[in-house]
N, C-alpha and C positions, 0 to 999 in steps of 0.2 A: 503494500500499499504505500503511496505517494506520502510526503509530508507537508504537501500543501492544502492549507486549511478547507480550500474548497472541494477535495477531493473525496471527502469523507470522514468521520469521526472514528477514533482508534477503538472507542466502543461500539462502533458496529452500526451508528445510528445512520441516517440518510446524509447526502452532502449539505453542507451550509448554502442556504440562498448566494445569490450573487450580492453584488452592490448594485442596489437598485437604481435605474435609470441612471448611469453617469450623464447621460446629455442634457437632463433636466435644469432646466433654468429658471429663475423666479426673481422678480421686480423687489421681491419683499427682503430688505435687510434683514428682519429678525429671523426668517425663514430660511436666507443663506447661513447666517451665523450658527442656527441651531443643527442646522446639517452639516456645516464645518467641524461642530464640536462633536458630534456622534462619530462622524468619520475619524477625528482625531483619536476618539476612546477606542475605536476600532484597532487602529494602528498600534496603539499602545497595548493591545490584546493580543494582536499578531505576534509585534515584535518580544515580548514578553512573557510569550506563554507558557514558559516551564515554569516560571518563576509564578505564574498564577497557580497554575495546575498543581505545583508543588504545596501551593496555600488552600488548597481544595476548592477554588474556582473552576466552574464549568465553562471555560474557555468560549469553546464551540457554540454551548447554549447562550451564554451571554451576548456574542458575535450573532446566532442565528435571530435571537430576540431582538436588538438592535435594528439589523438590516430588515427584518418584518418591518417593524415600528416605522423605521424610513420610507419602505414601500408604500406604508397605507397612509403616510403623512403626504408623500409625493403623489400620489394617486388623488387624494383629496383636494390635495391643491391643483393639481392638473384639471379636476372636474370643476373646480371654483374658478380657474381660469376662463374654461370653454363656459361656464353659466355665465362670467360676468360678461365674455364676448356676445353672447346670444342677449344678453339684456341690453348691451349696447346698440345692437342691431335692431333689434324690437323697438328700443327708443325712438330710434331713426327712423325705422318706417313707420311709426306711429305720429312723429312728427311730420313726414312727408304726406300720411293721409290726412291727418289735421290742416295743412296748407294747402290739400288739393280742396276739401270741403269748404275749407275759407274762401280759397279763390273760385269758386261755384258760386256759393253762398250769399258771398257781401254785393257783388253787384246785383244780384236779383232783389235784396233786399232794399238797397238803394234806389234801385227802379222803379219798385212799388210804393217804397217811400216817397219818392219825388212826386207820383202820381196822388197819393193820398196822404199829405204830410199830417196831418190832423188825428189819424187814424193811430189809435191807442195801441193796439196789437203793432203796427206796425212802427209807430214810436220804441216801444219798447226793445224789438227785434234791432230797429237802428240802433238803438243803445249799447244792446249784445254786441252788434258787429263791431260797432267804435272800439271799444272795450278790447275786443278780440283783436283788431288789428295793431292794437298797442301791443299785444304779447308775440304777435307774428314778428319773427325775425326779418330785418330790411333785408331787400333782396339786392345783389348787385347791379 
């Protein structure tokens, strides 16, 4: 059996899980720092394996546990990043739809209000369109 910690455990247990997603990147500084610290602990466990084993530490078990936790952590953050991207896209789609409705409705309300300026329903609609216009981003 190989001495590599990833080839299998001396006690016949299955191989250690690989380092999760080495290509993973995040903009979250706290997450980067946490992962860096966990990887440092794994390196220490691997480098001082014999000493830790002599002290009764299940090095492979600890490494497997840390890597499993990192994997879960990374998967959750990747899912969050994907959800954030979907939310951003949905927000943009909603804004586009709102603008389209406004661009369709505003001229109709203004036209009808011009025809019947004292109609209370049209006055209220005109006020709502005017308020809505203030909330619309300016077009280039």
